[in-house]
C-alpha beads as a LAMMPS data file, in Angstrom:
LAMMPS data file: protein, C-alpha beads

92 atoms
91 bonds

1 atom types
1 bond types

-500.0 500.0 xlo xhi
-500.0 500.0 ylo yhi
-500.0 500.0 zlo zhi

Masses

1 110.0

Atoms # bond

1 1 1 0.000 0.000 0.000
2 1 1 1.422 3.355 -1.054
3 1 1 1.286 6.136 1.472
4 1 1 -0.016 9.510 0.328
5 1 1 1.799 12.719 1.132
6 1 1 0.110 14.602 4.001
7 1 1 -0.695 18.274 3.749
8 1 1 2.555 20.271 3.993
9 1 1 3.170 22.374 7.066
10 1 1 2.033 25.965 6.859
11 1 1 4.728 28.649 7.197
12 1 1 3.584 29.252 10.802
13 1 1 3.725 25.535 11.622
14 1 1 7.183 25.267 10.022
15 1 1 8.381 28.280 12.034
16 1 1 7.434 26.420 15.234
17 1 1 8.504 22.959 14.012
18 1 1 12.110 23.774 13.092
19 1 1 13.357 25.211 16.418
20 1 1 11.401 22.718 18.527
21 1 1 12.604 19.655 16.596
22 1 1 16.156 21.033 16.351
23 1 1 16.395 21.369 20.142
24 1 1 14.795 17.955 20.667
25 1 1 17.021 16.133 18.171
26 1 1 20.167 17.822 19.518
27 1 1 19.362 16.712 23.077
28 1 1 18.513 13.160 21.985
29 1 1 21.715 12.823 19.953
30 1 1 23.880 14.167 22.782
31 1 1 22.262 11.734 25.207
32 1 1 21.968 8.631 23.006
33 1 1 24.302 9.129 20.038
34 1 1 21.648 8.038 17.538
35 1 1 17.893 8.346 17.016
36 1 1 15.541 6.403 14.737
37 1 1 12.215 7.900 13.680
38 1 1 10.032 5.288 12.001
39 1 1 7.165 7.546 10.939
40 1 1 9.275 9.615 8.503
41 1 1 8.371 7.792 5.323
42 1 1 7.151 10.605 3.071
43 1 1 9.391 12.933 1.047
44 1 1 8.022 16.030 2.804
45 1 1 8.682 14.752 6.314
46 1 1 12.131 13.540 5.285
47 1 1 12.985 16.970 3.810
48 1 1 11.826 18.681 7.004
49 1 1 14.015 16.461 9.167
50 1 1 16.992 16.806 6.793
51 1 1 16.744 20.543 7.480
52 1 1 16.514 19.834 11.213
53 1 1 19.635 17.626 10.987
54 1 1 21.515 20.440 9.248
55 1 1 20.493 22.879 11.980
56 1 1 21.602 20.423 14.688
57 1 1 24.956 19.999 12.946
58 1 1 25.457 23.769 12.931
59 1 1 24.266 24.110 16.539
60 1 1 26.577 21.426 17.897
61 1 1 29.457 21.990 15.483
62 1 1 29.426 18.267 14.729
63 1 1 28.334 16.269 11.710
64 1 1 24.888 14.669 11.879
65 1 1 24.717 11.566 9.697
66 1 1 21.284 10.684 8.309
67 1 1 20.174 7.422 6.741
68 1 1 16.824 7.408 4.969
69 1 1 14.809 4.345 4.012
70 1 1 11.201 3.516 3.234
71 1 1 10.811 2.722 6.949
72 1 1 11.957 6.070 8.322
73 1 1 15.159 7.921 9.151
74 1 1 18.100 7.325 11.449
75 1 1 20.226 10.190 12.764
76 1 1 23.699 9.664 14.215
77 1 1 26.026 12.187 15.786
78 1 1 29.482 12.115 14.219
79 1 1 32.538 12.038 16.476
80 1 1 34.502 14.848 14.893
81 1 1 33.916 18.532 15.432
82 1 1 33.361 20.548 12.258
83 1 1 36.202 22.925 11.328
84 1 1 35.932 26.561 12.482
85 1 1 33.025 25.813 14.774
86 1 1 32.812 26.572 18.475
87 1 1 30.700 24.463 20.765
88 1 1 27.157 25.641 21.377
89 1 1 25.668 26.338 24.786
90 1 1 23.701 23.080 24.667
91 1 1 26.930 21.030 24.865
92 1 1 28.300 22.772 27.956

Bonds

1 1 1 2
2 1 2 3
3 1 3 4
4 1 4 5
5 1 5 6
6 1 6 7
7 1 7 8
8 1 8 9
9 1 9 10
10 1 10 11
11 1 11 12
12 1 12 13
13 1 13 14
14 1 14 15
15 1 15 16
16 1 16 17
17 1 17 18
18 1 18 19
19 1 19 20
20 1 20 21
21 1 21 22
22 1 22 23
23 1 23 24
24 1 24 25
25 1 25 26
26 1 26 27
27 1 27 28
28 1 28 29
29 1 29 30
30 1 30 31
31 1 31 32
32 1 32 33
33 1 33 34
34 1 34 35
35 1 35 36
36 1 36 37
37 1 37 38
38 1 38 39
39 1 39 40
40 1 40 41
41 1 41 42
42 1 42 43
43 1 43 44
44 1 44 45
45 1 45 46
46 1 46 47
47 1 47 48
48 1 48 49
49 1 49 50
50 1 50 51
51 1 51 52
52 1 52 53
53 1 53 54
54 1 54 55
55 1 55 56
56 1 56 57
57 1 57 58
58 1 58 59
59 1 59 60
60 1 60 61
61 1 61 62
62 1 62 63
63 1 63 64
64 1 64 65
65 1 65 66
66 1 66 67
67 1 67 68
68 1 68 69
69 1 69 70
70 1 70 71
71 1 71 72
72 1 72 73
73 1 73 74
74 1 74 75
75 1 75 76
76 1 76 77
77 1 77 78
78 1 78 79
79 1 79 80
80 1 80 81
81 1 81 82
82 1 82 83
83 1 83 84
84 1 84 85
85 1 85 86
86 1 86 87
87 1 87 88
88 1 88 89
89 1 89 90
90 1 90 91
91 1 91 92
Protein backbone atom coordinates (compact mmCIF):
# COMPACT_ATOMS: atom_id res chain seq x y z
CA UNK A 1 0.00 0.00 0.00
CA UNK A 2 1.42 3.35 -1.05
CA UNK A 3 1.29 6.14 1.47
CA UNK A 4 -0.02 9.51 0.33
CA UNK A 5 1.80 12.72 1.13
CA UNK A 6 0.11 14.60 4.00
CA UNK A 7 -0.69 18.27 3.75
CA UNK A 8 2.55 20.27 3.99
CA UNK A 9 3.17 22.37 7.07
CA UNK A 10 2.03 25.96 6.86
CA UNK A 11 4.73 28.65 7.20
CA UNK A 12 3.58 29.25 10.80
CA UNK A 13 3.73 25.54 11.62
CA UNK A 14 7.18 25.27 10.02
CA UNK A 15 8.38 28.28 12.03
CA UNK A 16 7.43 26.42 15.23
CA UNK A 17 8.50 22.96 14.01
CA UNK A 18 12.11 23.77 13.09
CA UNK A 19 13.36 25.21 16.42
CA UNK A 20 11.40 22.72 18.53
CA UNK A 21 12.60 19.66 16.60
CA UNK A 22 16.16 21.03 16.35
CA UNK A 23 16.40 21.37 20.14
CA UNK A 24 14.79 17.95 20.67
CA UNK A 25 17.02 16.13 18.17
CA UNK A 26 20.17 17.82 19.52
CA UNK A 27 19.36 16.71 23.08
CA UNK A 28 18.51 13.16 21.98
CA UNK A 29 21.72 12.82 19.95
CA UNK A 30 23.88 14.17 22.78
CA UNK A 31 22.26 11.73 25.21
CA UNK A 32 21.97 8.63 23.01
CA UNK A 33 24.30 9.13 20.04
CA UNK A 34 21.65 8.04 17.54
CA UNK A 35 17.89 8.35 17.02
CA UNK A 36 15.54 6.40 14.74
CA UNK A 37 12.22 7.90 13.68
CA UNK A 38 10.03 5.29 12.00
CA UNK A 39 7.17 7.55 10.94
CA UNK A 40 9.27 9.62 8.50
CA UNK A 41 8.37 7.79 5.32
CA UNK A 42 7.15 10.61 3.07
CA UNK A 43 9.39 12.93 1.05
CA UNK A 44 8.02 16.03 2.80
CA UNK A 45 8.68 14.75 6.31
CA UNK A 46 12.13 13.54 5.28
CA UNK A 47 12.98 16.97 3.81
CA UNK A 48 11.83 18.68 7.00
CA UNK A 49 14.02 16.46 9.17
CA UNK A 50 16.99 16.81 6.79
CA UNK A 51 16.74 20.54 7.48
CA UNK A 52 16.51 19.83 11.21
CA UNK A 53 19.63 17.63 10.99
CA UNK A 54 21.51 20.44 9.25
CA UNK A 55 20.49 22.88 11.98
CA UNK A 56 21.60 20.42 14.69
CA UNK A 57 24.96 20.00 12.95
CA UNK A 58 25.46 23.77 12.93
CA UNK A 59 24.27 24.11 16.54
CA UNK A 60 26.58 21.43 17.90
CA UNK A 61 29.46 21.99 15.48
CA UNK A 62 29.43 18.27 14.73
CA UNK A 63 28.33 16.27 11.71
CA UNK A 64 24.89 14.67 11.88
CA UNK A 65 24.72 11.57 9.70
CA UNK A 66 21.28 10.68 8.31
CA UNK A 67 20.17 7.42 6.74
CA UNK A 68 16.82 7.41 4.97
CA UNK A 69 14.81 4.35 4.01
CA UNK A 70 11.20 3.52 3.23
CA UNK A 71 10.81 2.72 6.95
CA UNK A 72 11.96 6.07 8.32
CA UNK A 73 15.16 7.92 9.15
CA UNK A 74 18.10 7.32 11.45
CA UNK A 75 20.23 10.19 12.76
CA UNK A 76 23.70 9.66 14.21
CA UNK A 77 26.03 12.19 15.79
CA UNK A 78 29.48 12.11 14.22
CA UNK A 79 32.54 12.04 16.48
CA UNK A 80 34.50 14.85 14.89
CA UNK A 81 33.92 18.53 15.43
CA UNK A 82 33.36 20.55 12.26
CA UNK A 83 36.20 22.92 11.33
CA UNK A 84 35.93 26.56 12.48
CA UNK A 85 33.02 25.81 14.77
CA UNK A 86 32.81 26.57 18.48
CA UNK A 87 30.70 24.46 20.76
CA UNK A 88 27.16 25.64 21.38
CA UNK A 89 25.67 26.34 24.79
CA UNK A 90 23.70 23.08 24.67
CA UNK A 91 26.93 21.03 24.86
CA UNK A 92 28.30 22.77 27.96
